[in-house]
Backbone atoms as SQL, in Angstrom:
CREATE TABLE atoms (id INTEGER PRIMARY KEY, chain TEXT, resi INTEGER, resn TEXT, atom TEXT, x REAL, y REAL, z REAL);
INSERT INTO atoms VALUES
  (1, 'A', 1, 'MET', 'N', 29.970, 20.032, 7.784),
  (2, 'A', 1, 'MET', 'CA', 28.555, 19.973, 8.125),
  (3, 'A', 1, 'MET', 'C', 28.279, 18.652, 8.858),
  (4, 'A', 2, 'GLU', 'N', 27.670, 18.757, 9.988),
  (5, 'A', 2, 'GLU', 'CA', 27.375, 17.561, 10.777),
  (6, 'A', 2, 'GLU', 'C', 25.970, 17.047, 10.448),
  (7, 'A', 3, 'TYR', 'N', 25.873, 15.733, 10.333),
  (8, 'A', 3, 'TYR', 'CA', 24.577, 15.105, 10.118),
  (9, 'A', 3, 'TYR', 'C', 24.161, 14.440, 11.417),
  (10, 'A', 4, 'PHE', 'N', 22.913, 14.510, 11.708),
  (11, 'A', 4, 'PHE', 'CA', 22.430, 13.864, 12.918),
  (12, 'A', 4, 'PHE', 'C', 21.269, 12.952, 12.556),
  (13, 'A', 5, 'ARG', 'N', 21.097, 11.987, 13.377),
  (14, 'A', 5, 'ARG', 'CA', 20.035, 11.019, 13.174),
  (15, 'A', 5, 'ARG', 'C', 18.891, 11.356, 14.117),
  (16, 'A', 6, 'GLU', 'N', 17.686, 11.345, 13.598),
  (17, 'A', 6, 'GLU', 'CA', 16.544, 11.637, 14.464),
  (18, 'A', 6, 'GLU', 'C', 16.398, 10.536, 15.501),
  (19, 'A', 7, 'LYS', 'N', 15.952, 10.944, 16.674),
  (20, 'A', 7, 'LYS', 'CA', 15.802, 10.008, 17.776),
  (21, 'A', 7, 'LYS', 'C', 14.484, 9.241, 17.698),
  (22, 'A', 8, 'TYR', 'N', 13.493, 9.832, 17.075),
  (23, 'A', 8, 'TYR', 'CA', 12.161, 9.233, 17.019),
  (24, 'A', 8, 'TYR', 'C', 11.759, 8.977, 15.576),
  (25, 'A', 9, 'ILE', 'N', 10.860, 8.026, 15.389),
  (26, 'A', 9, 'ILE', 'CA', 10.337, 7.721, 14.057),
  (27, 'A', 9, 'ILE', 'C', 9.080, 8.541, 13.839),
  (28, 'A', 10, 'ASN', 'N', 8.992, 9.175, 12.702),
  (29, 'A', 10, 'ASN', 'CA', 7.815, 9.963, 12.354),
  (30, 'A', 10, 'ASN', 'C', 6.784, 9.044, 11.702),
  (31, 'A', 11, 'PRO', 'N', 5.657, 8.749, 12.385),
  (32, 'A', 11, 'PRO', 'CA', 4.661, 7.826, 11.828),
  (33, 'A', 11, 'PRO', 'C', 3.876, 8.415, 10.665),
  (34, 'A', 12, 'PHE', 'N', 4.070, 9.701, 10.373),
  (35, 'A', 12, 'PHE', 'CA', 3.350, 10.332, 9.268),
  (36, 'A', 12, 'PHE', 'C', 4.089, 10.198, 7.940),
  (37, 'A', 13, 'THR', 'N', 5.274, 9.594, 7.959),
  (38, 'A', 13, 'THR', 'CA', 5.988, 9.324, 6.716),
  (39, 'A', 13, 'THR', 'C', 5.762, 7.865, 6.340),
  (40, 'A', 14, 'ASP', 'N', 5.968, 7.557, 5.079),
  (41, 'A', 14, 'ASP', 'CA', 5.790, 6.185, 4.617),
  (42, 'A', 14, 'ASP', 'C', 6.748, 5.244, 5.346),
  (43, 'A', 15, 'TYR', 'N', 8.001, 5.666, 5.458),
  (44, 'A', 15, 'TYR', 'CA', 9.000, 4.847, 6.142),
  (45, 'A', 15, 'TYR', 'C', 8.624, 4.623, 7.611),
  (46, 'A', 16, 'GLY', 'N', 8.234, 5.691, 8.292),
  (47, 'A', 16, 'GLY', 'CA', 7.898, 5.590, 9.704),
  (48, 'A', 16, 'GLY', 'C', 6.699, 4.698, 9.955),
  (49, 'A', 17, 'PHE', 'N', 5.672, 4.836, 9.124),
  (50, 'A', 17, 'PHE', 'CA', 4.474, 4.012, 9.290),
  (51, 'A', 17, 'PHE', 'C', 4.807, 2.539, 9.086),
  (52, 'A', 18, 'LYS', 'N', 5.570, 2.249, 8.027),
  (53, 'A', 18, 'LYS', 'CA', 5.940, 0.859, 7.756),
  (54, 'A', 18, 'LYS', 'C', 6.843, 0.299, 8.853),
  (55, 'A', 19, 'LYS', 'N', 7.730, 1.131, 9.387),
  (56, 'A', 19, 'LYS', 'CA', 8.630, 0.680, 10.442),
  (57, 'A', 19, 'LYS', 'C', 7.851, 0.369, 11.726),
  (58, 'A', 20, 'LEU', 'N', 6.866, 1.202, 12.045),
  (59, 'A', 20, 'LEU', 'CA', 6.084, 0.991, 13.263),
  (60, 'A', 20, 'LEU', 'C', 5.085, -0.144, 13.145),
  (61, 'A', 21, 'PHE', 'N', 4.387, -0.203, 12.023),
  (62, 'A', 21, 'PHE', 'CA', 3.268, -1.135, 11.909),
  (63, 'A', 21, 'PHE', 'C', 3.506, -2.306, 10.964),
  (64, 'A', 22, 'GLY', 'N', 4.569, -2.273, 10.179),
  (65, 'A', 22, 'GLY', 'CA', 4.753, -3.280, 9.140),
  (66, 'A', 22, 'GLY', 'C', 5.683, -4.416, 9.482),
  (67, 'A', 23, 'GLU', 'N', 6.193, -4.452, 10.691),
  (68, 'A', 23, 'GLU', 'CA', 7.099, -5.520, 11.066),
  (69, 'A', 23, 'GLU', 'C', 6.394, -6.538, 11.950),
  (70, 'A', 24, 'GLU', 'N', 6.793, -7.774, 11.823),
  (71, 'A', 24, 'GLU', 'CA', 6.142, -8.879, 12.535),
  (72, 'A', 24, 'GLU', 'C', 6.048, -8.668, 14.047),
  (73, 'A', 25, 'PRO', 'N', 7.100, -8.188, 14.724),
  (74, 'A', 25, 'PRO', 'CA', 6.969, -7.997, 16.184),
  (75, 'A', 25, 'PRO', 'C', 5.912, -6.955, 16.574),
  (76, 'A', 26, 'ASN', 'N', 5.532, -6.095, 15.643),
  (77, 'A', 26, 'ASN', 'CA', 4.560, -5.038, 15.936),
  (78, 'A', 26, 'ASN', 'C', 3.161, -5.358, 15.418),
  (79, 'A', 27, 'LYS', 'N', 2.908, -6.614, 15.138),
  (80, 'A', 27, 'LYS', 'CA', 1.616, -7.025, 14.589),
  (81, 'A', 27, 'LYS', 'C', 0.452, -6.647, 15.517),
  (82, 'A', 28, 'ASP', 'N', 0.635, -6.843, 16.817),
  (83, 'A', 28, 'ASP', 'CA', -0.423, -6.504, 17.777),
  (84, 'A', 28, 'ASP', 'C', -0.679, -4.999, 17.800),
  (85, 'A', 29, 'LEU', 'N', 0.381, -4.215, 17.644),
  (86, 'A', 29, 'LEU', 'CA', 0.240, -2.763, 17.596),
  (87, 'A', 29, 'LEU', 'C', -0.594, -2.345, 16.385),
  (88, 'A', 30, 'LEU', 'N', -0.346, -2.977, 15.246),
  (89, 'A', 30, 'LEU', 'CA', -1.116, -2.682, 14.035),
  (90, 'A', 30, 'LEU', 'C', -2.584, -3.057, 14.219),
  (91, 'A', 31, 'LEU', 'N', -2.840, -4.225, 14.797),
  (92, 'A', 31, 'LEU', 'CA', -4.223, -4.656, 15.012),
  (93, 'A', 31, 'LEU', 'C', -4.957, -3.698, 15.953),
  (94, 'A', 32, 'ASP', 'N', -4.302, -3.278, 17.004),
  (95, 'A', 32, 'ASP', 'CA', -4.912, -2.312, 17.931),
  (96, 'A', 32, 'ASP', 'C', -5.200, -0.991, 17.232),
  (97, 'A', 33, 'PHE', 'N', -4.255, -0.535, 16.412),
  (98, 'A', 33, 'PHE', 'CA', -4.430, 0.711, 15.673),
  (99, 'A', 33, 'PHE', 'C', -5.639, 0.627, 14.741),
  (100, 'A', 34, 'LEU', 'N', -5.722, -0.447, 13.975),
  (101, 'A', 34, 'LEU', 'CA', -6.829, -0.615, 13.027),
  (102, 'A', 34, 'LEU', 'C', -8.166, -0.738, 13.745),
  (103, 'A', 35, 'ASN', 'N', -8.181, -1.412, 14.882),
  (104, 'A', 35, 'ASN', 'CA', -9.421, -1.574, 15.633),
  (105, 'A', 35, 'ASN', 'C', -9.894, -0.270, 16.266),
  (106, 'A', 36, 'GLU', 'N', -8.981, 0.669, 16.473),
  (107, 'A', 36, 'GLU', 'CA', -9.360, 1.956, 17.048),
  (108, 'A', 36, 'GLU', 'C', -9.944, 2.914, 16.009),
  (109, 'A', 37, 'LEU', 'N', -9.685, 2.654, 14.750),
  (110, 'A', 37, 'LEU', 'CA', -10.243, 3.511, 13.705),
  (111, 'A', 37, 'LEU', 'C', -11.755, 3.281, 13.622),
  (112, 'A', 38, 'GLU', 'N', -12.496, 4.331, 13.763),
  (113, 'A', 38, 'GLU', 'CA', -13.954, 4.188, 13.745),
  (114, 'A', 38, 'GLU', 'C', -14.485, 4.194, 12.320),
  (115, 'A', 39, 'GLY', 'N', -15.533, 3.438, 12.101),
  (116, 'A', 39, 'GLY', 'CA', -16.233, 3.465, 10.829),
  (117, 'A', 39, 'GLY', 'C', -15.581, 2.671, 9.713),
  (118, 'A', 40, 'ILE', 'N', -14.482, 1.983, 9.974),
  (119, 'A', 40, 'ILE', 'CA', -13.819, 1.231, 8.920),
  (120, 'A', 40, 'ILE', 'C', -14.506, -0.119, 8.706),
  (121, 'A', 41, 'CYS', 'N', -14.814, -0.786, 9.788),
  (122, 'A', 41, 'CYS', 'CA', -15.498, -2.069, 9.668),
  (123, 'A', 41, 'CYS', 'C', -16.376, -2.272, 10.894),
  (124, 'A', 42, 'GLU', 'N', -17.341, -3.139, 10.769),
  (125, 'A', 42, 'GLU', 'CA', -18.283, -3.355, 11.859),
  (126, 'A', 42, 'GLU', 'C', -17.721, -4.295, 12.930),
  (127, 'A', 43, 'GLU', 'N', -16.903, -5.254, 12.524),
  (128, 'A', 43, 'GLU', 'CA', -16.368, -6.223, 13.475),
  (129, 'A', 43, 'GLU', 'C', -14.897, -5.939, 13.734),
  (130, 'A', 44, 'LYS', 'N', -14.430, -6.403, 14.866),
  (131, 'A', 44, 'LYS', 'CA', -13.022, -6.245, 15.207),
  (132, 'A', 44, 'LYS', 'C', -12.166, -7.083, 14.260),
  (133, 'A', 45, 'ILE', 'N', -10.983, -6.582, 13.957),
  (134, 'A', 45, 'ILE', 'CA', -10.025, -7.303, 13.149),
  (135, 'A', 45, 'ILE', 'C', -9.290, -8.260, 14.080),
  (136, 'A', 46, 'LYS', 'N', -9.131, -9.502, 13.661),
  (137, 'A', 46, 'LYS', 'CA', -8.505, -10.516, 14.512),
  (138, 'A', 46, 'LYS', 'C', -7.293, -11.112, 13.826),
  (139, 'A', 47, 'LYS', 'N', -6.412, -11.671, 14.657),
  (140, 'A', 47, 'LYS', 'CA', -5.235, -12.371, 14.151),
  (141, 'A', 47, 'LYS', 'C', -5.659, -13.670, 13.515),
  (142, 'A', 48, 'ARG', 'N', -4.917, -14.071, 12.501),
  (143, 'A', 48, 'ARG', 'CA', -5.136, -15.399, 11.924),
  (144, 'A', 48, 'ARG', 'C', -4.373, -16.411, 12.736),
  (145, 'A', 49, 'GLY', 'N', -4.900, -17.630, 12.767),
  (146, 'A', 49, 'GLY', 'CA', -4.169, -18.726, 13.402),
  (147, 'A', 49, 'GLY', 'C', -4.336, -18.815, 14.801);
């Protein structure tokens, strides 16, 4: 039986979401994602520092 590795990360799984948004190089991607969600907060989320 051959095993294959998926080519893409599924963002709907816990692992995929953490891999896409939970790593330091992807911090800007996470901020953009959170800022696009409507109704979560009134002000834009900003980076610290």
